[in-house]
C-alpha positions, 0 to 999 in steps of 0.5 A: 583173031579179033574181028568177030568181035570188032564188028559186033560192037566196038571194045572202048579200052584204056591204056596205061602206058601206050608209047612204050615198046610193048605199050605201043605195039597194043595200042595198034593192034587193039586199034587194027581190031577195029576197038576204039582206044586211049591211052596213057604217054609220058615221055613218047610224046612222039610215038603218041603223035604217031599213033593218033596220026596213024590211027584216027579216033585213037586219043592220048593224054600225057601223065605221070604214072609214078603218081598214083592218084594221077593214075587213076584220075586219068584212067577216069578222063579216058573212060570217061571219053570213051564213054565206059570201057571194056578193057584195061591194059597196064602197059607201063613199066620202070625198069631199073631202079637207077638212072640210066636204066640198068640192070642194077645190081644188089648193091647198086640198087636206090632205095628211093628209085626202089619206090619208083620203082612199085609205083611206076609198075604197081601202085598205078595198076592197082589205083587205076584198075579200081578207078575204072572200075564202075565204068565196066558198064558189060563186064570185060577184061583187065590185062597186066604186064608181069614178067619170068622175073616175077615168077621165076628164081632167074638172075634181075633186078631184084626192083624190077623182080619184086614189082611184076611178082607183086601184078601176079598178086594182085591179078589174083587177088582182083579176080574174085572182086572184079569179076562179079562186075563180070570183069576178068584179071589176066597177068601176061608173064613175058620172058624176053623180048627182043626190045622193050625192059629187055634190053637192060639184060647182060649178054651174058643173061641173054646166051645164057636164056638162049641156051636154056630156053626151049625155042631157042631165041627170044621173044618178038614184041608183037606175040605178046601184043597179040596174045593181051589183044586176045585177052582183052577182046575175046577172053571171056573165062579166064580170069586169075591168071597168069599166061607165062610166054617164055618159049619155054624157059 
């Protein structure tokens, strides 16, 4: 899917949240396509070390994306490390306002945690994207990760859903100014996946999802990563869009 682009000229890709479930799959997908990848991680040190070991040339940087200034600085550092950037993917996610992470009901939402969800899921994406814009020296792509929780009236944790809805607005609002530099900005909105943040979903809601999903199955992380890799490496004209990957919910 991405071999043609890789054969022409290696793409330089910055991934925030590269040790998470989706981020890890995307880093691997991009590296297999021949891209030069630099990513951030926070808690997944072992995963980060594995990725850099399996894919020579892939580099990692530990950073706490709850601090937007740290997110912007990390993105800048990684772009300089790559000598520029052709694609930026924001995969970092905080799924819950409470600890340990759970499907926080309305009455359980922690206000400080709510702010933390927005900081990691939204503010870091904006801060990093703005920091990277000068490094897009030959156009490129920005890929954000939303969720059906942010675009459809489904039962979901309020902080998580709000953050994902905000990311959809971010993709729309960045499309015009980034487009002036030849950079496309899009959002992928997965439904319930077999792994990742979807693990906090209660069993009854998972059964309800399968009941109403057209394909009658959960999504695979690899399916989402493949789409993100295509948007990162091959997309030339799609921008300001939300691509829903929910199996027909």
